C-alpha positions in Angstrom: -12.5 -16.8 -3.7 -10.0 -14.0 -3.9 -11.1 -10.4 -3.5 -11.4 -8.4 -6.8 -9.3 -5.3 -6.9 -9.6 -2.2 -9.0 -6.6 -1.5 -11.3 -5.4 1.1 -8.9 -5.8 -1.3 -5.9 -4.0 -4.0 -7.8 -1.2 -1.6 -8.5 -0.9 -0.5 -4.9 -1.0 -4.1 -3.6 1.6 -5.0 -6.2 3.9 -2.2 -5.0 3.8 -3.7 -1.5 4.2 -7.2 -2.9 7.3 -6.1 -4.8 8.8 -4.7 -1.6 8.1 -8.1 0.1 9.5 -10.1 -2.9 12.6 -7.9 -3.0 13.1 -8.4 0.7 13.0 -12.2 0.2 15.4 -12.0 -2.7 17.8 -9.7 -0.8 17.8 -12.1 2.2 18.5 -15.1 0.0 21.3 -13.2 -1.8 22.8 -12.2 1.6 22.6 -15.8 2.8 24.2 -17.2 -0.4 27.0 -14.5 -0.2 27.8 -15.5 3.4 27.9 -19.2 2.4 30.4 -18.3 -0.4 32.6 -16.0 1.7 34.9 -18.9 2.6 36.2 -18.6 -1.0 39.2 -16.2 -1.7 38.0 -12.7 -2.1 38.7 -10.7 -5.3 41.2 -7.9 -4.7 41.3 -4.8 -6.7 44.5 -3.4 -8.1 45.2 0.1 -6.8 44.6 1.7 -10.3 41.4 -0.3 -11.1 38.2 1.7 -11.5 35.8 0.6 -8.6 32.9 0.9 -11.1 34.4 -2.0 -13.1 33.3 -4.4 -10.3 30.2 -2.5 -9.2 27.0 -4.6 -9.3 24.7 -4.1 -12.3 22.1 -2.1 -10.3 24.7 0.5 -9.3 25.9 0.7 -12.9 22.4 1.2 -14.2 21.8 3.9 -11.7 25.1 5.6 -12.6 24.2 5.5 -16.3 20.8 7.1 -15.6 22.4 9.9 -13.7 25.0 10.4 -16.4 22.3 10.6 -19.1 19.6 12.6 -17.2 21.7 14.9 -15.0 24.9 14.9 -17.1 26.9 14.1 -14.0 29.1 11.3 -12.9 28.7 9.4 -9.6 31.6 9.0 -7.2 32.6 5.4 -6.4 31.6 5.8 -2.7 28.0 5.9 -3.9 28.2 2.4 -5.3 26.4 0.8 -2.3 23.7 3.4 -2.3 23.0 3.1 -6.0 23.1 -0.7 -5.7 20.4 -0.7 -3.1 18.3 2.1 -4.5 18.1 0.5 -8.0 17.7 -3.1 -6.7 14.8 -2.1 -4.4 13.3 0.4 -6.9 13.3 -2.2 -9.7 11.9 -4.9 -7.5 9.1 -2.7 -6.3 8.3 -1.5 -9.8 8.2 -5.1 -11.1 5.9 -5.9 -8.1 3.6 -3.2 -9.4 3.6 -4.8 -12.8 2.8 -8.2 -11.2 -0.1 -6.6 -9.3 -1.6 -5.1 -12.5 -1.3 -8.5 -14.3 -3.2 -10.4 -11.6 -6.6 -9.4 -13.2 -5.6 -11.2 -16.4 -3.6 -14.2 -15.2 -5.1 -17.4 -13.9 -3.4 -20.1 -11.9 -2.0 -20.7 -8.5 0.1 -17.9 -7.0 2.9 -20.2 -6.0 3.2 -21.3 -9.7 2.7 -17.8 -11.1 5.2 -16.2 -8.7 8.2 -18.3 -9.7 7.2 -18.0 -13.3 7.1 -14.3 -12.9 10.5 -14.4 -11.3 11.9 -16.3 -14.3 10.4 -13.7 -16.5 12.1 -10.9 -14.5 15.4 -12.9 -14.7 15.1 -13.2 -18.5 14.2 -9.5 -18.8 17.3 -8.6 -16.9 19.5 -10.4 -19.5 17.5 -8.9 -22.3 18.2 -5.4 -20.9 21.7 -5.7 -19.4 23.4 -7.6 -22.2 22.8 -4.9 -24.8 23.9 -2.3 -22.2 27.2 -4.2 -21.9 26.7 -4.9 -18.2 26.1 -8.6 -18.6 27.4 -11.2 -21.0 24.9 -13.5 -22.7 23.7 -16.2 -20.2 25.5 -19.0 -22.2 28.8 -17.3 -21.4 28.5 -17.8 -17.7 29.1 -21.1 -15.8 26.0 -23.1 -15.1 26.4 -22.7 -11.4 26.4 -18.8 -11.7 23.2 -19.0 -13.8 21.6 -21.4 -11.3 22.4 -19.0 -8.5 21.0 -16.0 -10.3 17.9 -17.9 -11.3 17.4 -19.0 -7.7 17.4 -15.4 -6.6 14.7 -14.5 -9.1 12.6 -17.6 -8.2 12.7 -16.5 -4.6 11.8 -12.9 -5.7 8.8 -14.2 -7.7 7.5 -16.5 -5.0 7.9 -13.8 -2.4 6.1 -11.3 -4.6 3.2 -13.7 -5.2 3.0 -14.6 -1.5 3.1 -10.9 -0.6 0.4 -10.0 -3.1 -1.9 -12.7 -1.8 -1.3 -11.6 1.8 -1.8 -7.9 1.1 -4.9 -8.6 -1.1 -6.5 -10.5 1.8 -5.8 -7.8 4.3 -6.7 -4.8 2.1 
């Protein structure tokens, strides 16, 4: 029988689980990128805006700064913004996972990947209207499968992290 957590306790455990899940996702993304690096790298033209190829998390962070602080972000901040938004969003979604645990039944290793698929779907529901992603049917199946795999790993890692932290709290 799993330990019953208060809503605040579930939120806190969820934050930790989100960090763990994001760590698993990041490791899988890095491994996949290393396996793909044998392919020809994309080179930028000298006059191309570096933000045009920046990852979606960096672009979301940039837009937030532009709207809230009314400032632009220099391209050298792309790696910082990529990591900050990636880890911040993964942690925040882990908190949501933690809060949901009081209302969802089932095995964590089923709930986790399903949660990851939900996060993947939510990313398209958010990033397509922002103009940062195309609709999923406009990408090659291999690209979608890779992206889904990242989110399945995130969800499984978040669920495993939640169970581990719940037992040790």
